[in-house]
Structures are given as structure tokens and as C-alpha cells.
C-alpha positions in Angstrom: -27.0 32.4 61.7 -28.1 28.8 61.8 -25.5 26.1 62.0 -26.3 22.5 60.9 -24.2 20.1 62.9 -23.5 16.8 61.1 -22.1 14.0 63.4 -20.7 11.4 61.0 -20.9 7.6 61.3 -20.1 4.8 59.0 -18.0 4.5 55.9 -17.5 6.7 52.8 -21.0 6.2 51.4 -22.7 7.0 54.7 -20.4 10.0 55.3 -21.2 11.4 51.8 -24.9 11.1 52.4 -24.8 12.7 55.8 -22.8 15.7 54.6 -25.0 16.1 51.5 -28.1 16.1 53.7 -26.4 18.7 56.0 -25.9 20.9 52.9 -29.6 20.5 51.9 -30.7 21.6 55.3 -28.3 24.5 55.4 -29.6 25.7 52.0 -33.2 25.3 53.0 -33.0 27.0 56.4 -30.0 29.2 55.7 -26.7 28.8 57.5 -23.5 26.8 57.4 -22.5 23.1 57.9 -20.3 22.0 60.7 -19.1 18.4 60.4 -18.2 16.5 63.6 -15.9 13.6 63.2 -15.6 12.6 66.8 -17.9 9.6 66.5 -15.7 8.0 63.8 -12.8 7.3 66.1 -15.1 5.6 68.7 -16.9 3.5 65.9 -16.1 -0.2 66.4 -14.3 -0.4 63.0 -12.3 2.9 63.6 -13.6 4.6 60.4 -11.7 7.5 58.9 -12.9 10.8 57.6 -12.0 10.6 54.0 -14.3 13.0 52.2 -11.8 15.9 52.1 -9.5 13.5 50.2 -12.2 12.9 47.6 -13.8 16.4 47.2 -13.7 19.9 48.5 -16.5 20.1 51.1 -16.7 23.8 51.7 -17.7 23.0 55.3 -16.1 23.5 58.7 -14.8 20.3 60.4 -14.8 19.9 64.1 -12.7 17.2 65.7 -11.6 16.1 69.2 -14.6 17.0 71.3 -15.3 20.5 70.0 -19.1 19.8 69.9 -21.3 18.5 72.8 -22.5 14.9 72.5 
């Protein structure tokens, strides 16, 4: 099974676009989406992963170094 890894960066708008694009790729190539939030904590403005508060993603979320950089 294919896994589309989405490494988030930026604010809410950028996160929404990145996750949506991950779902487009997963639909096109078959597979699931894995969202990596590690880069948000190292971002200079310390962004927060807020998408689950806004909508149900239906994606797996990896945090704290679970994915290779």
C-alpha cells in the first residue's frame, strides 16, 4: 500500500492546502495519508496543528520524530 507523507509547514491555510493535496495524491495513486507535524514546532513562529479542531481529517497524524527527515 502506498503512503503519502505530508510534512506540514505554515499556518492554517498552508496546512489545509498541504493536507488536501496529500488526499488528492492518495486518491490518484491509491493509499493513505500520513500527516507529519514535526516541522511545525521548529518553525520560527511556532505554528500549531489546528486542522483537527476545524474538521475531521480522516488521516493518520505522526508527531515527535516518527518520520525520517
